Backbone as CSV, one residue per row, in Angstrom:
resi,resn,N_x,N_y,N_z,CA_x,CA_y,CA_z,C_x,C_y,C_z
1,GLN,0.773,-1.372,0.324,0.133,-0.265,0.083,1.011,1.406,0.107
2,VAL,0.860,1.972,-1.060,1.291,3.076,-0.742,1.045,4.123,0.021
3,GLN,2.201,4.455,1.117,2.091,5.533,2.012,3.264,6.486,2.174
4,LEU,3.090,7.497,2.896,4.254,8.279,3.314,4.992,7.919,4.489
5,GLU,6.459,7.678,4.281,7.419,7.204,5.228,8.043,8.554,5.885
6,GLU,7.613,8.664,7.354,8.526,9.563,8.078,9.990,9.117,8.426
7,SER,10.686,10.028,9.117,11.979,9.427,9.440,12.713,10.897,10.256
8,GLY,13.455,10.480,11.300,14.310,11.489,11.871,13.882,12.017,12.957
9,GLY,12.700,11.830,13.533,12.233,12.107,14.835,12.945,11.619,15.908
10,GLY,12.406,11.997,17.370,13.612,11.395,18.390,13.877,12.644,19.389
11,LEU,15.086,12.181,20.163,15.230,13.138,21.774,16.053,14.085,21.175
12,VAL,15.705,15.122,21.619,16.902,16.459,21.183,16.977,17.556,22.513
13,GLN,17.690,18.153,22.911,17.730,19.140,24.298,17.267,20.164,23.094
14,ALA,16.754,20.976,24.492,16.132,22.444,24.171,17.086,23.294,23.157
15,GLY,16.870,23.838,22.282,17.594,24.913,21.786,18.812,23.890,20.561
16,GLY,18.269,22.703,20.419,18.596,21.942,19.485,18.117,21.796,18.215
17,SER,18.740,21.166,17.001,18.054,20.765,16.499,17.729,19.383,15.590
18,LEU,16.522,19.320,14.613,16.205,17.705,13.910,16.130,18.269,12.740
19,ARG,16.372,17.281,11.714,15.728,17.394,10.602,14.591,16.264,10.478
20,LEU,13.513,16.561,9.848,12.556,15.131,9.597,12.360,15.217,8.159
21,SER,12.241,13.886,7.785,12.363,13.569,6.380,10.809,12.760,5.896
22,CYS,10.496,13.158,4.557,9.246,12.246,4.422,9.574,11.743,3.051
23,ALA,9.413,10.636,3.082,9.456,9.887,1.561,8.206,9.856,1.041
24,ALA,7.851,10.688,-0.018,6.881,10.672,-0.987,6.953,10.669,-2.216
25,PRO,6.514,9.065,-2.714,6.155,8.705,-4.145,5.940,9.782,-5.177
26,ARG,6.652,10.020,-6.110,6.263,11.030,-7.153,4.655,10.938,-7.448
27,SER,4.089,9.679,-7.707,2.796,10.102,-7.574,1.889,10.540,-7.057
28,ILE,2.007,10.445,-5.531,1.394,10.950,-4.729,1.959,12.582,-4.841
29,ALA,2.936,13.275,-4.681,3.674,14.188,-4.386,3.391,15.133,-5.260
30,SER,3.383,14.871,-6.690,3.165,15.685,-7.938,1.739,16.508,-7.893
31,ASN,0.840,15.998,-7.482,-0.551,16.468,-7.546,-1.350,16.844,-6.342
32,ARG,-0.374,17.514,-5.446,-0.885,17.792,-4.300,-0.102,18.629,-3.426
33,ASP,-0.710,19.243,-2.706,0.113,20.394,-1.355,1.068,18.798,-0.386
34,ILE,1.765,19.390,-0.067,2.537,18.233,0.956,3.237,18.941,1.774
35,GLY,3.249,18.449,3.348,4.200,19.276,4.552,3.769,18.720,5.068
36,TRP,4.016,19.119,6.592,4.024,18.587,8.068,2.931,19.198,8.661
37,TYR,2.558,18.162,9.590,1.551,18.540,10.631,1.780,18.026,11.989
38,ARG,1.804,18.504,13.313,2.181,17.942,14.393,0.935,17.803,15.391
39,ARG,1.035,17.060,16.314,0.107,17.232,17.161,0.681,17.229,18.893
40,LEU,0.856,18.334,19.488,1.035,18.335,20.608,0.663,17.747,21.891
41,VAL,1.142,17.629,22.987,0.353,17.399,24.092,-0.664,17.986,24.265
42,GLY,-1.988,16.858,24.266,-3.006,17.603,24.617,-3.808,18.564,23.703
43,LYS,-3.382,18.360,22.684,-3.760,19.200,22.023,-4.187,18.891,20.515
44,GLN,-5.169,19.553,19.318,-5.207,18.877,18.062,-3.889,19.130,17.273
45,ARG,-4.409,18.035,16.280,-3.158,18.184,14.975,-3.183,19.602,14.747
46,GLU,-2.186,19.822,14.285,-1.928,21.443,13.514,-0.972,21.306,12.439
47,LEU,-1.294,21.963,11.250,-0.301,22.473,10.390,0.648,22.837,11.040
48,VAL,2.185,22.642,10.046,3.251,23.594,10.424,3.489,24.324,9.379
49,ALA,3.958,23.267,8.415,4.525,24.309,7.355,4.477,22.878,5.635
50,TYR,4.140,23.513,4.393,3.776,22.769,3.286,4.170,23.589,2.180
51,PHE,4.192,22.767,1.088,4.737,23.149,-0.299,2.853,22.987,-0.849
52,THR,2.625,24.050,-1.401,1.279,24.050,-2.818,1.871,23.257,-3.818
53,THR,1.072,22.790,-4.549,1.316,22.251,-6.010,2.136,23.222,-6.776
54,GLY,2.206,24.262,-6.637,3.088,25.189,-7.360,4.471,25.536,-6.573
55,ASP,4.711,24.742,-5.963,5.910,24.891,-4.899,6.168,25.997,-3.752
56,ILE,5.312,26.485,-3.661,5.406,27.761,-2.792,5.437,26.861,-1.127
57,ALA,6.191,27.741,-0.413,6.401,27.117,0.845,5.504,27.956,1.620
58,ASN,4.931,27.693,2.507,3.934,28.092,3.513,4.150,27.276,4.993
59,TYR,3.998,28.479,6.000,4.491,28.391,7.228,3.505,28.686,7.872
60,GLU,3.034,28.092,9.497,1.909,28.840,10.423,3.003,29.786,10.982
61,LYS,2.244,30.946,11.708,2.905,31.620,12.438,3.917,31.187,13.412
62,PHE,3.416,30.431,14.036,4.074,29.922,15.281,5.323,29.451,15.155
63,VAL,5.763,29.049,13.796,6.945,28.737,13.400,8.443,29.668,13.622
64,LYS,8.048,31.030,13.139,8.671,31.917,13.519,10.034,31.717,13.360
65,GLY,10.332,31.485,11.917,11.603,31.516,11.119,12.535,30.044,12.075
66,ARG,11.955,29.498,13.089,12.337,28.763,13.387,12.649,26.996,12.400
67,PHE,11.677,27.001,11.721,11.392,25.807,10.849,11.467,26.429,9.652
68,THR,12.342,25.188,8.548,12.563,25.451,7.291,12.020,24.451,6.455
69,ILE,10.919,24.355,5.779,10.693,22.944,4.668,11.417,23.158,3.607
70,SER,11.616,22.106,3.020,11.976,21.683,1.826,12.117,20.368,1.190
71,ARG,12.645,20.378,-0.124,11.981,19.055,-1.067,13.315,18.890,-1.775
72,ASP,13.227,17.390,-2.464,14.338,17.100,-3.250,13.542,15.930,-4.085
73,ASP,13.148,16.572,-4.985,12.142,15.891,-6.024,13.086,14.682,-6.821
74,SER,14.353,14.804,-6.951,15.035,13.778,-7.557,14.804,12.577,-6.534
75,GLN,15.023,12.949,-5.259,15.144,11.873,-4.227,13.553,11.777,-3.801
76,ASN,12.586,12.127,-3.850,10.951,11.907,-3.320,11.368,12.017,-2.037
77,MET,11.820,13.402,-1.601,11.744,13.748,-0.177,11.245,14.939,-0.070
78,VAL,10.768,14.990,1.098,10.072,16.244,1.407,10.930,16.755,3.197
79,TYR,11.715,17.745,3.578,12.480,17.720,4.781,11.582,18.638,5.558
80,LEU,11.669,18.455,6.911,11.482,19.918,7.743,12.398,19.954,8.850
81,GLN,13.318,20.974,8.672,14.720,21.289,9.561,14.088,21.892,10.519
82,MET,13.972,21.569,11.886,13.553,22.102,12.858,15.001,22.842,13.645
83,THR,15.248,24.145,14.118,16.040,24.709,14.989,15.786,25.233,16.034
84,ASP,16.178,25.606,17.119,15.820,25.982,18.443,14.735,25.602,18.974
85,LEU,14.641,24.451,19.257,13.793,23.656,19.569,13.214,23.583,21.224
86,LYS,12.145,23.938,21.549,11.591,23.895,22.624,11.029,22.719,23.157
87,PRO,10.674,22.846,24.536,10.133,21.540,25.048,8.898,21.875,24.658
88,GLU,7.986,22.420,24.325,6.777,22.997,23.796,6.306,22.585,22.308
89,ASP,7.535,22.200,21.533,7.339,21.418,20.346,7.289,20.511,20.405
90,THR,7.339,19.542,21.259,7.178,18.047,21.753,6.109,17.602,21.288
91,GLY,6.073,16.690,20.461,4.609,15.945,20.121,4.838,14.771,18.762
92,ILE,3.948,14.701,18.280,3.987,13.478,17.034,3.865,14.614,15.394
93,TYR,4.580,14.032,14.895,4.889,14.733,13.456,4.716,13.860,12.237
94,TYR,3.801,14.610,11.500,3.043,13.580,10.575,3.475,14.160,9.336
95,CYS,3.722,13.617,8.039,3.728,14.063,7.026,2.543,13.866,6.317
96,ARG,2.091,14.785,5.523,0.273,15.044,4.761,0.865,15.365,3.224
97,ALA,0.084,14.711,2.287,-0.050,15.024,0.986,-1.675,14.752,0.611
98,TRP,-2.104,16.122,0.575,-3.755,16.566,-0.029,-3.969,17.398,-1.013
99,GLY,-5.010,17.140,-1.789,-5.571,18.187,-2.475,-6.883,17.729,-2.474
100,ALA,-7.674,18.629,-3.271,-8.887,18.839,-3.834,-8.925,17.617,-4.936
101,TYR,-10.204,16.756,-4.631,-10.612,15.679,-5.543,-9.721,14.715,-5.655
102,VAL,-8.453,14.394,-4.551,-7.713,13.377,-4.584,-7.650,13.035,-3.224
103,LYS,-7.123,11.601,-2.912,-7.241,10.982,-1.724,-5.977,11.757,-1.136
104,ASP,-6.156,11.655,0.319,-5.613,12.266,1.226,-4.494,10.782,1.760
105,TYR,-3.100,11.399,1.372,-2.238,10.442,2.374,-1.611,10.866,3.646
106,TRP,-1.536,10.045,4.553,-0.717,10.788,6.003,0.478,9.780,6.136
107,GLY,1.382,10.374,6.835,2.382,9.148,7.547,1.445,8.574,8.497
108,LYS,2.341,7.919,9.343,2.190,6.760,10.703,2.478,8.176,11.711
109,GLY,3.414,9.210,11.412,3.474,9.877,12.466,4.844,9.552,13.515
110,MET,5.924,10.132,13.928,6.676,10.070,14.743,7.072,11.078,15.954
111,LEU,7.537,10.632,16.881,7.656,11.187,18.240,9.049,12.010,18.244
112,VAL,8.711,13.364,18.328,9.538,14.309,18.732,9.534,14.637,20.108
113,THR,10.777,14.553,20.888,10.775,14.814,21.686,11.877,15.927,22.098
114,VAL,11.691,17.242,23.077,12.458,17.898,23.299,12.561,18.200,24.993
115,SER,13.731,18.082,25.520,14.017,17.905,26.926,14.567,19.265,27.364
116,SER,14.245,19.794,28.269,14.783,20.923,29.093,15.682,20.847,29.543
């Protein structure tokens, strides 16, 4: 079954960095918005950053320059570089590909833990 596969989560100290990776088959990524969501402890899942089908990067305001989304289409990968991580960034991070009139794809999610 085709799906998105995330990697790169784990434990990091406050102030540290992590790079999350999402393997997204071209058949999925080429005609969908694609990006990252997260679900923080005790909160609902929220959008973090994404690329439109026109390859425009968008960020939620809370990112505040700390996170950068990028992609390598030759490798069918989407990345989220996270810097200056804070304990409140702790949560499950998901890769998602979505669009109008097409199937919605989610990765399984991976835990990011930021220790104080």
